[in-house]
N, C-alpha and C positions, 0 to 999 in steps of 0.2 A: 729302501724295499726299489727293487728295481722292479719296470713297467713293463708288459708286454706291446707286443705290438698293438693287437686288440683294444685294448685301455684302451694307449695312446691315439685311437683311432680316435675311440668312444668318445675319448675327451675333446680330441679337436671336432669330433662332429661337433659337439653341448656344445664349445664355446663359439662356433662359425654360429649354430642358429641364435644365441645370444645376442650374441653380436650384429644380426640381419634382423632379428627383431626389433632391437634396439637400439632403431635408427634418431636419429637430430629429430625429427618431425614431432617420432614418436615420446622422443624425452621432455620433448621440450614443453607437449601434451599434455605426458606425466608433471614437470615443473606445475603446469597452467590450476590442474587439479587442485594439487595440494596446494596454491595459493590461494583457491576459491573456498579450501575445506577451510583455513586459518582465517580467511576473513569472513568466515557465516560464522565461524565462532567468536571470533573479534564484536561484527556486527550485531549478533542478536545479544549478546551478555552486554555489550556495552549499551545497547538501548534501552536491554529490561533490566540489568541485576538490581538499579537503583533506586527507581520511582518513587520522583517526588513535585508536587505541586508548584509551579512555578512562573509567577507574573501570572495568574490565571484570570480571564476579564470577568470584573463580577460587579454586580451596583448593587448600591446602595442608596433604599428608602426609608429618611427619618424626616421626623415633622423640623423645619425652618432646620437653625445653627448646627441641628442635629447632624446633620446630615453628613459634612465636611468630617464633621469630627469622628464621626463612624468612620467614613474613609478615608482621613489619614491614619485614627487607629488602625486599620486594619491594614492598608501600607505599609504600617511600621513591624507590620507583624517577622521575626528574625524566616533567613531566608528568599526577604520578596513572592512571599507562600501567592498573593493575592494582588491583582491590579483594579484597585476599584476606578468606582467612575461616579455618580449622585446617579439619581433615575428620577423621575418625578410623581410614580405614585407605582403600587404597586401591579395594576393594569401593564402602564408600559412596562416594567421590569418583566412580568409572563409573557408580554409580546416581544423584548428581543431576545429573551430565550427561546421564544417560540422562532424565531428568524435569528437564529445562532450568531446573534451576536455577542451575548457575555451566555455564560456556561452558570452560571448560577446570582442571588442576590439575595442581601438582609433586607427582611422588610422589619425595620423599629417600630415599635407597638408606640403611640401617644400617649400611649397612662397603663400600666402595670409594668412587671418583667421578663416580659413571657415574648421571645421575637418569633419569627419566622422567618425562615432560609428555606430559598427556593433553590430547589436543584431540577435537574432532565437526566435523568439513569438512560436512557433508549443514546444519547451521546455517549455512553460509554460509563456503565457500572461505578470503577474502580476512582473515577474520577467524582462523583456523584459521594460516593461512601467517603471519598474523601475531602472534598469541601465540608461536610459535617462534620468529621473529626475537626479540621482545624476549625473550624466559626465555632464548634463546643464550646474550644476550650480559651480563646478570645472572648466568649460569652462568658464563662467562670470567670477569667480574669476582672473580670465587669459587677460581678454580682447578677447576671444575668443568667434566663434560661431560651431555650431553642426548641422551638419546632418544626421537623424538617415534610414541606410539599414537594413531593412529584410534581414536577406540569408536566411534566414530559416521560412517562414512565418508562424501560424495555418488559415488554412481556414477557408475561413470568414462564412461555416455557424457552424464554430468550436469553440465557445464563451469564448475567456480568455481561448482556446488552454484548457479545462475540458473535451471534450466530452475521450479522453483515460484513466482517474481517470472515470468516472461514468463507462465504457463499465467494467472496471477492477473490481472495485467493485459491479458489476450486477456482474461477474463470478466467484468471493470470495462469494458474497450469493448465487447463486449457488449449488457450493460443499458445505458451512455446511449445513446450509437446507437443502443438498437431503440428506446429511450425518447422520442430527438430526435425518430426517420422516423415517430410519433404522431403527435408538436404537429404539424411539418410537413405534414402529409396532413391532419389531422383538425381543425386547430389547437391552440396550444399551453394551450387549457386545459380542460375536457368541459364539454358544456353541462350535464351533472349525475349527479347521481353512478353511475346507473343505467350511462352512459357511462366514467365514472371507475372502474365495476368493471370495466368490460372493458376498456379499458384495463391494465387488472392481470392479467386474468385472462389477456388478449394475453400480458404479459412473464412471469407466472407458466409457459406452457408454450415462453415463446425458452427461459424460463432453465434449464429440463429439459432440454433439446434441448441446447443450448449447453454444459451442468453435461457430460455422458454425451459428447458429442464432442470437451470438449476431455481427458477423462481417457481414452477411448480411445486419443488419439494420441499425447499422453505417457508411457499406459503401453503398451496393446498393440504400437500400428503404430510405434515410435521408440524402446520401452524407455531413455527415458529416467528416468520415474520409478519406483524402485520404488511401493511401497505398492494397496493394494487399490481398483482400481477402482471398485467401489460410493461406499470413502470422498468418494472421489475426484468421483465423478460429486454427492453432494448436495452438499457443500463448494462444484463450482462453479455451483449450481442457487441454493445460500444468495445465493452471493457476486455472480452475475447479477439475481439479482433483487433482493439487496439498490439495490444500485449504480442499477439500472431504475428502482426503488419511489422511493426519493430524485429522481432526475429528476424522474421524475411529478409529486412533492412540489411541487421548488423549478419547474416549469414553473406548476401549480395557483397558486401564490403569487403569481409573479412574470413571468406569461407567455414570453414566448422567452425572455426575459435567465436564467430559470431553467437553459437548455442551458449557461450562459457557465458559472454560478453551477455547475453537475457539472461543469462540463471542472477549474472553478479547485479544485474539493474535491476531486476523485477526480483526475485529470490532475497538477495542478502544485504542489499540498499533499501529496497520497495517495503519488503514485509513488515518490520523491524520499526521503519519507521513512517509503517504506515496509521498508528492513531487504536488497531482494535483490543487488545488484551490493551494497553493504559492509552488514552487517548493524548492528541498532543503535547498539553500545558503539562504531564507529564512526564515527557522523555527529555531528553537535554538536549542542548542545543542542535546543534550539528542534524540529528535527528529530525528535528523539530523541522528544519529550515526546508531539506528535503523530501522529507513528507506528502505534500503538496503537491507536488509536481511529477509521481512517480506513478504508475494506475494501480496500485492497491495502496498508496492513501488517498491518491484522489476517488477511483472507486468505493470505500469505505465510509467517507466523506457522502457521497452521494448519495447508498441505499440508506446510509443512518439518516438523512435528510425524508429517503421517500418512505422509510421505514416508521419514522416519529414526530416529522416533524413537517410534515404536511407538502414536504417536495421543498420548502423554503430553502436558500442560500443554496444552492447543487450550481448556478450558472460555470461559477468560474472553476468548478473541476471537474465539467461537463466538457468544458474548454479543455479542457488539459486533457482527456482521454482523445477527445478529435484532436488534436493538435500529432499524436502521438500514430493515430492512426490515418492522418494525411499523409507525415511526416516517411512514415511506414511506407504507404503506398508507392510515392513516390519515390523515395530511396529505391526502394528493392524495382522498380522501373525504369531505373532513371543509370543501375547498378549495373543492372540486364545491357540497355540499348550501352553505355560507355565498354563492354562487354567485347560487344558486337563488332563494333567500330572498333576496337584496340586488334582484333583478329582477324578483317579485313585491309587492315594498318599494315599489319605483318606478312602477308601473304604475296606482296608482290617482291617482300624481301628470302621471304624464302623460296619462291622460285627465282629468284637467282643466283 
């Protein structure tokens, strides 16, 4: 069938529009989105498809030589489920759980055949349930029974202990979305340090408001989390600003691609490794290793410490969040200053 000149012109016009739209830059961005999509699937499914407790810090309280024997027996459980260590007495075991040094403890009764398992569902219901199952099986094999005592129970309105994680995810989303909107509306790279500083100030104001809003929603409004509103407010402001500043820094260095890199760090790598749905001892080694160093993991740990553990063991996680905030701020300002210097250096060349 022959083509009329009008049809040929239309086809040529359409192909020309496609060619104009699919530029090399657009192609690279589409390929980047495809890579993020596949990494998202690989990260979430890889981290969460088969959660199993492994090397869980676990205390053993028993009279005399029975403590070492019990610890050795638990250490030999299939899959290296527990990392047991002897503890002097039940009070010490409870204190170590509250300090988040161990995730549970078995208190062997000096007489009788019913022992006590201490857990802390506030640190993650999935892990507490897994410890109950593992220890119950081990005790049955010895002809003993076990009763469970929750030392730091999750709130009845905090299903599976997930509210802390979802709260932190919300703060993280607010951080990188605000930074992304600033980039889309006024350019990925700020023109100079003054404008970079303005973006950081805006980010700080958003962090303060968002931190307060999140703390009020999960506390007084929904009653999902115990803990002080002021403490959660400070944490929320820090998380939001840390993620936002890091996103601004990545945009300052890499341009619009920085938004994708922020999603890679916070959403793809950070969320599944945060210990939300399944606490860190239930994740594969790679996610266990990276989780505490990323904002979602550090934030989730700190939020649970505030809500259920009297603020214990939060210093390291807060330092991680402060490191992200400070590094993001400095890199954002430095990238803007270097851009101005580079443009000034190019002016004489252009004049020549």
